N, C-alpha and C positions, 0 to 999 in steps of 0.2 A: 410041706415040700423039704430035703435036707439039701443041702445045700453044700458040695463036694468044690475038693482044686481038682479033682478030675473033671466036672464040668464048667470049670475055671478054665482049663486050661486045653482045652476041647473047644470050648472061646472062640479060645485067646490064637487059636492056628488056622482059622478061620481067617483072610488076608484082606477080604473086602467086607469093611460094612459102613453097612447103614446111620446117621445120627438124624436120629429128629430130638426136637428141643433145641435144639442151634439159635445159639443169636447174632448175632452182630456186634451186638454189648461184646467187647473181646474179657471183661472178666466172667462173664455167666462160662458154668459151671460146659454146659452143652461144649461154644467155644474151644472151653478148656482141652474138654480134651479132642477136638479136632484135629486142638497142635497137635497133640500129644500124637497120638495115632498116628499123623504124618509124617512125625519125626523118629518113629519107630518102623517106616515103611512099608504101614497101612495104604492100599488104597479105598480113599476114604470120600461117601455117597452122599451130604451129607442133607434131608429134606428138609425146608422152608420154606411159605407158602407165600412169598416173593422178595428175597433174596436171591439172586443172580448166583453172587459163588458167597464166599463169606474165606473168611483165612487163605483168598485163591484158587478155594476152588470148588467146579459149580456145583448149583446147589443144584436137585430136580424138585420137585414141587407134591409130590404124591410117594406114598411104598409103591400105585402103580408104574413109575414114568422107569422108575429101578431097573438095572439088566439084571437079566437072568443070575449072571456068577458069585450075584450078589448074591449070600445067605444071611449072613447077623447082621442087626440093628438092635442098635444101644438106643434105650426108650429113656427121655431125661424131661416129664414134661408133667403136668399136672397127674395128677393120683384117680381127677374123671376121667382121663381120657387116652389112659392109656389103655386100660385094654377095648376100646375099639381100635388101636395100632397094635394089639395083639394080634386080634384074628383082622385086622390087612393086613397082618405082614403073616400070616400064617396061611392065606388067601393065595397070595404072593408066592409060596413055598416057601419061609422061612424056615431055616431049623433052628439057630440061633438069637435065642432073644436076652437079651441081657434090660432088666428092667428096673433100672436105677433108684439103689432105698428112697423113700421117700414118695418116688411114684408110685408106686403099686397103692393096691388098695383087697380090702378083705377075698375080692372075685376075684384080682390077678391068678389065687392061686388055683383058683377051677379050667385050667386058662396053659396048666403049661402039657396038660395029653398029647405027646407026642414032637415035642420039641424040649431041643436044652435048654432050658431057664435060669436061671441066676437073678432070683431078686433082694432082698432087704442087702447086697455089699454096693460097696464105691466100687466105681471102677476106674478111676485116676490109682486108687489104692493097693490094685490086683496086676492094674500095666507093665509095671517093672522097667528100669528100677527106680524104686519110688521114692519121690522127695518131697519138700516142706511138709505142711499141714496134710497131706498124705499122709505120707510119713511117722507124719509123729497117729496118726489114724491108726493106722495099721498099726505101730507102737501098743497102741494101747489093748487095740484090741486083740493082740498076741498075746501082752501081760492076763489079761483076762480070758486066754485060753479061749478066744470068740470066733478064729480065727477059721475058716473051711478046711477041713483035714482029709 
């Protein structure tokens, strides 16, 4: 499966994004994703089994609870859970799925049919403007020609 810059750009044009793998711990990656999306004007829909809010944003307890206008999901979970989440997202009608690098596994790629799926990419490295460690990560990938074209 080849990921292109166009795939990434299409994903980022959708302004309603669910985030699964969000944590109440502020330094965790999923929490950073919520904060950055909010800063950039996206409508964020965190999915968390027990939290009512994360970073001041209302949480949903399952993909099934999400409003119909949410067509995109960012997945940052244990790679053993990602495929079940992808299946649930597709059943909900989601067409834009970003599986954070290291959350995918060998069977994840088989689930890409019918959706724009981004895998093996750091979401915050592409959300722009990129800062901190994600800027460094992007620079390294760029230097070695590993950014999607």
